[in-house]
N, C-alpha and C positions, 0 to 999 in steps of 0.2 A: 807425601801423598798418603791418602787414606787407604789402608789395606784391610779395613774391618769387613768381615763378611756381611752381606746385606741384611741377613736375618738377625744380626747381632747389633745393628747400628742403633736401634731404638734404646738399647740398654747400655750403650757406651756413653762416655763423658760428653756432655753437651753444654749444660749451663755451668758457667764458671765466673769467677770474679773478673778475669781478663776479658772474657767475652762480654760480660755485662758493661764493663767500663767502655770497651770499644763500641758496643751497640749504642749506648747512650751518647757518646761523643759523635758518631756518625749521624744518629738521629737528630742531634741538635743542629748540626750543619743543614740537614734537610729541612728542619723546621724553619730556620732563618730564611732559607730560600723560598719555602712555601708562603711564609708571611708576606714577603716582598711581592710575589706574583698574585697571591690571593687578594691583597688589597687593591692591586692594580686592575686585575682582570676577573677575579673570582675563580681562577683555574689553580688547582692543587694536584700535585703528583705524589703517588706512593714512593717512588724512587727506589723500588726494591732491587732493580738491577745494579745501579751504581753503588748502592749500600753493600751488596754482596761482593762487588769488585773491590771496593775500598777495604773491606774486612780482609780480603785475601792479600791486598797490598801491605797492610799493616802486619799481618802475621806471617807473611813469607818473605818480606824484605826489611822491615824496620825492626821488629822484635827479635829475629834470629841474630841480628847484629849486636843487639844490646844484651840478649840472654840466649847464648848458643845452646844451653841445656834445656831450652823450653820444650815442653811436651808437644808432640806433633799436632798440627792444625788439621782438622777433619772437615768433611763436607757437612756433617750434621751440626758441628759447632758454627760453621758458616751460616746455616739455616737459622740457628738461634740468634746470632748477631743481627742478621738481616731482619728477622721478625721484630726484634727489639727496635731497631732503627725506624722501621715502618710505623710502629706504634707511637714513637715520639714524633716523627716527622709530619704525620697527618693531623696533629692536634689542632692547627689553626682552622681547618674545616670542620673537623668532628665537634669541636667545642664552639663553633659559631663565631669565631673571631674575625672572619672575613665576611660575614653576613648578618646574623641576628644581632650580635653585640653592637656593631657600628649603626645598624638600623635603630636600635633603642636609643643609643647615645646621641645620634645626630639628626634623626628625622622624626622621632616620636614627639607629638605635642603633649602638653600637660593634660589636656582633656582625654586624649587617647590612652594615657597611662593611668587614668582615674585620679589625676592630680597628686600622684605619689612621686612623680619625677618632673624636673624642669627640663625644657628642651636644651640640648647640648650638655646636660649634666653627665659627668664621667663616672664610671664605676670606680670604686676604690679597689686597692689591691685585695683586700679581704673579700669583697664581693666577687671579684674575678676569680679568686681561688675557690670560693664556694660554688660558683656557677660551673666552673670546669669540673670540680669534684662531683657535682650532681650529674654530669653528663658522661663521666670518664669510663664507667665500668659495666653498666647494664648491658650495653651492646656486645661486650666480650662474652658474657654469660648467655646471651641470646644465641650466639653463634655455635657454641660447643656442642649442644645436642644435635645440631643440623649436620655435623661433619659425617657422621656414619651414613646418613641417607644421601647427601648430595655428592660426596667424594668417594666413599668406599663402595656404595651400591650402585648409584646412578652413574657415577663416574663423569660428572659434568666437567666440561673442558677447562674453565678458569684459565683462559689463555696467558695472562700475565703471570700467574703463578707457575704455570708449566714452562714459560720461557725462563723465568728465574731459576727454576730447577735445572734446566738444560745448561744454563751458564755456570751454575755452581758445580755441576758434574764435570763440565769441560775444565774449569779452573782447577779442580781438585783431582782429576783423573779418576773418578769414582763411578759406581753403577747408578743407573737411573731406570726406573720402572717405565716400560712402554706397554700399555694395555692395548691389545689388538683383537679385532673381531675375527671370527673363523674365515670370512672372506678375505680380509687382509692377510691372514695367515697363510692361506693358500697361494696368494700371489707372491708372498714372501718366499715360500718354499720353492715356487717355480723359479724365482730369480736366483735363489741360492743354488739350485740344481744346475743352472746354466753356468754359474761362477765356478763351481767345484766339480763340474762333470769330468774333468781330466783326472781326478784322483779317485773316482768311484768306479767300482766294477759294474757290470751290467745288472747283476743281481741286486746290488745295493740301490742302483737307480730305480729298478722296479719296486723294491720295498719302499723306497722314499716316495715315489709317485702314489703308491697305494696307501701311504700314511700308516704303515704297519711296522712297528718296531719290535723286534724279538730280543729282549734282554738287554736293552740300552741302559747304560749307567746314568743315573740322575746327576745332572751338574746343577750347581746353584745359580748359574747365570740365566738358565731358562727353566722356569718352574710353572706347572699348571696343576695345582693340587685338586685332585678329584674329591677330596674330603671337604673342600670349602665351597659350598654351594651358595649361589647368589639368591638373596630374598627379594631383589629388586624386581618391581613389575614394570619398570621403565625400559625402553630399548637401550642397550648398552651403547656408550659413545666413546670415542677415542679422545683421551685428554691431551690435547695438543693445541698449538696455534698454527694457522695456516695448514690445517689438516693433519699434519704429522710433525712431531718434534724434530728439531735439527738432528742430523746424524751425529754421532759422537766423534770427536776429533782426537785421534790417538795421541798426538804430541800436545799434551795439556800445558807443558811448560811454555811452549812457543806461543800458544793461544793466549795464555795468561799474560806473557810479556807484551804481545801485540796489543791486547786490550788495555793494558796499563799505559802503554805509550800513547794510544789514542786518547784516553781519558785525560792524561797529563797535558797534552798539546791543546786540545779543545778547551780545557779548563783555563789554561794560560791565555789563550786567545780571547775567551769570553771575559776574563777578569781585566785584561787590558782595555777592552771596549768599555766595560762598566766604569772603570777609573777615569777613562777619557770623557765619558758622557757627563761626568760631574763638572769637569773644567770646561768642556765644550757642549753645552746643553743643546746646541742646534742639531747635533747628530741624533737627537732622541725624537725629533719631529721634522723630517725633511719634506718640504712641500713639493713633491714630485709632480703634482697635478696642477700646480699653480697656486698663487697666494689667495685668490678668491675662494676656491674650494677648501683651501686649508682653514681659512678664517671662518667660513660659514658652515662647513659641514665636516671639518676635522679629517679631510682627505690628506693624511700625511703618511710617510713611510718612516717606521722606526726599525732600523736594521738591527734589532736586538738579537744577539746570538742565542739568548734563552728562548725568545719567541720562536726563532727558527728551529731550535732544538725541540720545542714542544710540538711544532708542526710535523717534524720528522717522526715523533713518537705517535701522534694522532693518525697520520697517514693521509694519503692524498684524497680518498673519498670524503673523510670527515672535514678536512680543511676546505674542500670544494663546496660542501654544503654551507660552511661558515661563510665563504666568500659570496655565495649566492644571497644568504641572509644580509650580509653587509651591503651588497648592491641594492637589494630590495628595501632595506631600511634607510641607508644614507644617500642613495642615489635616486630613489623613487618616492618613498613615503615622506621623508623629511622635506625635500623641495616642494612636493605636492601640498603638504600641510601649511607651508609658508605661503605659497602661491595663492592657496584658497582661504588664507587668513583663518585656518582652524587653530593656529597658535599666533602669538604676537610676533609678527615678522621682524620687529626690532629687538626682540628679546636675545640676550646673550646666549650663545650656543651651549654654554656650561650650565644654563639655568634649568634645573630639573623640574621646577614647578610651572614655568610659563614658556620654556623653549621647546625646540623640536625633540630634544633628548627625552624629556618626560613624556612627550606625545607618543613617539614611536616605541617607547618601552612597553606600552600596553599591547601593541601588536606582537612584540617579542613574548610577552607573558602568555597571550592567548595561544600562540603557536606551541610553546613548551608544555603548557598545562594540557592542551588537547592531545598532544603527542604522548604525554605521560599517562593520561587517563585512558586513551585508547589501547595503549600497549598493556596497561594493567588489566583492562577488561578482557583483552584477547588472551593474554597469558594465563589469567585465572581461569577463563572458560576452558581453555585446552587442558589445564591441569585437572579440572573437575571431570572433563569428559574421559581423560585417560584413566582417572581413578575409578570412575563408574564402569569402564569396560574391562577392567582387569578381571582375570580369572586364573585358574590353576593350570591352564594349558601350557603356559610358558615353562613351568617347572618340568613338565613331562618332556618338552623339547630340549631343555637344558640337560636333562639326564641322559637323553639319547646321544648327544654330541660330546658329552664330557670325556668319555673314555677315548674316543677316536681323537679328540683334541689333545689329550694327554700324550698319546703316543706320537702325534705329529710334532709336538714341542720337543719331545725327547730325541726323535730321529733328527730333527733340525740341528740340535746341539751336537750330536754325535758326528754329523757330516762336517760341521764347522770345526770341531776339534781335530778331526782327521786331516782336513785341509790345512790347518795351522800347526800340524805336527804335535798335537796334544797339549799345546800351551793355552789353556782356556781361562787363564787369569790375565786379563788385559786391562790397560788403563782406560778410563772413560768408556766403559762397556754399557750396552743396552741390556737390561734385564727384562726379557720378554715374559709377559704373563697374559693369561687369558682374560679378556674383557668380560667374560661371563662368569667370573669368579670374584669373590670378595678377597681382598688381600689387606689384611689388618695386622697391626702390630700387637705385641703382648698387651693383655688387658691391664697389666700393671703400669703401662706407659700411657693409659688413657685417663682423662679427668673423671673422677668419681661423680656419680649422679647426686650424691649428697653435697658435694662441693658446688655443683651447678645450682641445685635448688637453694641452698643456703646463700650462695652468692647473689642469686636473682633477688632474693627477699631482702637481703642487706643493702645491695646497691640501689634497689627501688625505694627503700626507706630513706637512704641518704639523698636520693634525687628529690623526693617530695619534701623532706625537711629543709633542705637548702633552698629550694625554690620558694617555699613559703616564707622562709627567714628573709630572703633577699627582697621579695616583692610584697609580702603580706598575704594573710589568709583571705582578705576581701577580694584581692585582685586574682590570685591564683588559688582558688578553693581546693581543699584536699581531694574532693571528688573529681575535679577536672584533671588534676595531676595523675590520679589513678587511671583515668581514661586515656590520658596521653601516653602512659607507659604501656598499657594494653595495646593501643593502636600502634605504638612504635614496635612492639613485639611482632605483631602481624605484618607490618610493612617491611621489617627487617628480613623476615623469611622471603618475601617477594624480591627484595633487593639482592639477597644472596643467590637466589635461583636466576635472576636476570643476569647477574654478574657471571655466574657459572656458564651460562649459555652464550652471552654476547660480549663479555669482557667490558660491559658498561654498567656501572653502579649508578642508578638513577636517583641519587640522593636529593637533587634539586626538585625533581618531580615529586618525590616522596614527601619532601617538606611541604610542597604546595598542596598535595592531597590531604595531608594532615590538617592544613589550614582550612581547606574546604570542609572537611568533616567537622571541625570545631565551629566553623561558622554556622553549620546546620544545627548543632546541639547547644549552642550558646545563645541566649537571648540578646538581640541587638541593643537593647536597653541596658545591658549589663555594664556596670562601672568598669572601665579599663579593659573592654572587650578586645581592642587592638593589641594591647600588651599581652594578654592571655593567648591571643592567636599566635603571636610571634613566639612565645615561650613553648607552646605545644608543638609548632613546626620545628623548633630548634631540637626538642627531645626526639621527635621522629627522625630527623636528619642525623643526629648523633648516633642513634641506634643502628641505623642502616649503614652509615659509614664505617663504624667500628666492626659490625658483623661482617661486612664485605671484606674489609682489609684482612681481618683474621682468617677468613675463609681462603683468601688467595694465598696467604702464608701457609695454612694447613695443607693446601694442595701441593705447594712446593715441598713441604716436609714429607708428605705421603709418597711422592715420587722418588724421594731420596732416602726413605726409610727412617726419618727422624722421629723423635718422640713428640706426640701431641701435647703431652703434659709439659714438656720443656717449653714449647712454643706458647702454651697458655700463660706460663709464668713470665715469659718474655714480654707478651702483650701487656700483662698486668703491671710489670715493672716499668715498661715503656710509657704506658698511659699515666702512671703516677708521676713520673718525671715531666711528662708533657704538660700536666696540669700546671706545674710551677712555672716552667719556661715559657709556655704560651701566654700566661697571665702577665709575666714580666715584659715579654716582647711587645704586648699590646700596650702597656703603659709607656714603654719606650717610644714607640711609634707615634702615639698621641702627643707626647711631650716634645718630640723633636720636629715632627711634620704637621702640617695642617691637613686634617682629614675631615671631609672630602676635599680634594683639590684636583687640579689638572693632572698632577702626578699619580695621585691615589684617588681614583674616581669611585671606588667601592661600589661597582655596579650591582653586585649581588645584594648589598644591603638595600639599595633602592628598590630592587625587585621584591624583596621581602616585605618592606613596609607598604609598597603599593598593592601587593597581593593581599595583605592583611586588611588594608582599607577597603579594597574592592569587595572582598567577601563579607566584610562587616557593614556594608551599606553605603559607602561613599560613591557618589557618581563618577562617571568617566569624563574626560575633557571633550570638547566639541568634536563630534563626528568620529571619536575614538571607538564608540560602540559599533558603529556600522563596519569600520575597518576590522575590528577584532572578529566580528561575526563572519565576515567573508574569508579572512585568512584562517580562522579556526575551522570553518567548514572544509575549506580546501585541504588543509593539513590533516584534518581528521580523517578524510577519505584516503589520503596518501598513507597515513600511518596505519589505517586498517588494512590496506593492501599489503603493506610491507610486513606487518606482523603476521598476517594469515599465511603468507608464502615464505616467511623467513627460513623455514626448515627445508624447503624444496631445493635450495641450491641454485635458483635461477639467477643468471648473471645480470639480467635486465633490472634486477632489484637495486643494483648499485645506482641507477639513474633516478631512483626515488629519494629525494632528500630527507634526511632525519630532521624532524621538528626541533629536537633539542639543539642540534648543531646549528640550524638556521636561526633559532631564537638567540643563541649566543652571538651569532654574527650580527643580528639586528641591534642588540643592546650594548655591545662593545663598539668602541671607536674603531674606524677603519685601520688605524696603525696596528691595532691588536690583531686584526685578521690577515692583513697583507703579509706581514712577516711570517705568520704561520703557514700561509699558502705557499710561500717560497719554500719553507721547510718541507711541506708535503710533496712538492714537485721534486725536490732534491732526493727524498726518500724513494720516489717512484723511479727516477732515473738510476739511482744507485742499484736498486734491486733488479731493474731490467738489465743493466750492463754487467751485473754479477750473477746472473741467473746460473744455477748449478753450483755455486759456491756455498757450501753448507754453513759457513761462518759469516756470510754477508749480513744476515739480519742481526746477528749478535753484535757485530762491529758497528753497524749503523745505530743500534740503540745505545751502545756505549759512547759513540761519538755525540749523539744528541744529549746524553746525560751529562757529559762534561760541559757542554755549552750551558745547560740549565744551572748546574751547580756553580760554575764559575761566576755568573752574573749574580745569582742568588746570594752567594757568600760575600762577594765584594760589595753587596749592598750595605754591609756593616761599615765599610770604609766611607761610603757616601753619607751614611747616617752620621758618622763621627764628624765629617767635614761640615755637614749641615748644622749640627749642634754647636760648633765652634765658629760658624759664619765664615768659613774659609771662602775667599772670593773666587768667582768663576773668571775664566780667561776672556 
């Protein structure tokens, strides 16, 4: 267990050869899993929680047996490995291998590419490496300067990052920051008073209630530094998920063993299903609603453990919105389009050009784009208004409460120490700090400004040079690439803030916004305008994805006292390895499988190309315009209401569907959504039946992660069987 004092963690050993090798190995497993599901559904996961858990398993069970004299494994080294794994694993989405690249290879016509590419022409390995290299690093440098503002000062929640920090603290029996507001601190003090009233004298109870401490000794578990004033002008927020982090679990060893057992069992069950699905393909598409609905509208059930696990992670509200979109698209719009002959009623269901899939896709696109644009406008307007209304009154208020808050924190610790017999070093403790203070590591553990500036310049030059080399200066002019990078920088800031507040990184919407902007500034008569539009959108999506992933990891490190510099290098190393592995995996999938196909529908690629064609002037299918206007208007109003009242905490907002989730439900086949809805229902029942259990949510996430990893990794077995034409049963 880590016994390093919290204040010294950032200076302790974090980056190491063993940690780097482990992080790259875990990240590679996640990348393979994400490639499988990204091509099937467009859905990719960070997998930060299972990555942290696997790192613990390696260094607490495997390595000690082989090397008993190994240096102790610490929570901050766990953070480093997890950051490295996330950087590798998210490569398929960040570099466009589940969206932009398949769109260019499979759907772009010679005319749309400026006659520089043939339809169906594949990228070479060299081109894939250069493409990935172009997108790999500038998002990392975008994120670094934002850390001080959004994590240290504004203390945005970043729920996934906070959840990962909680799990790492539990597994390693270490301290974790919990930033509390004065109101929450008062409630905590009242609760503590009730718990320890039997060990306090009447004078101590009076002093505690008044919040006045006379000569209390400072303990490093509860700190509120009056010298560290907050420069933030935004209201302080508690960084947690579901309002407060999970309470610490004293017995970290039993929690670790319990989670490892859950992960192992679900991984085995998911792996068994995946292997069986190759030999018995029927179980991947069970026609539970009858053969007619199965053949005409793809109403099948695919009881995929990974799909169920993803539904558990998403939660019941999100998968319910997706189910609503699925019913709207595949039970209302698709039959209506066929009945009204808006599409060819005899066309195959898998025909994206003439069938109902291509027709309802425009409805999906309208819903998602409108939701993203409205959310962007509301969020930007709120930020501008808050900035304009700032003044110095908050500083005066902070100065008034700092001294009393300091004494309250110290008195709280004194009482806890007395109740526990003076043993104030506990495993998996919560380090309470004031939310009205900045809590920053030593400046030597931060990334230097010169590194950020030089990195931005170099990575931007690499991006421009690589893109021009791949597609030619006539198709992607230098000026257009510079505009794309500036736009990506601006949209990455919005993505980071949205992720910090809602745990949703709107990379899909950001890519579409970039496409809309380029459609406005690019002449429609320009040669290769559709290709340029795709490239510009891919740059914006890559920047937003990487900036968001790194910020989630930085939040995890901040709560555990890790070094931001070590995490920065972890992201850099992971991105470099992901460039190579993502390119190779793309080649393997294209050589072994037919893409697109019923198994790999690449729906995200279809959305990319259709959006590019729409904004560059191509007309819509019959009656698709009217349908998109109606649905866009309805969901625009719903999105406006939801974004305006998001911060009010109204429960009725849950009944307003998210446009992005509804859009995903429309463009994906029903089998994609039904299994996820099952997972969401399981998550709801589990949390309801285990209410009050502080470890219930962590166990649930570990359970779902095992399901996702098992099927994703065993897809390699299916790939090998397919390449050697192993017969089905």
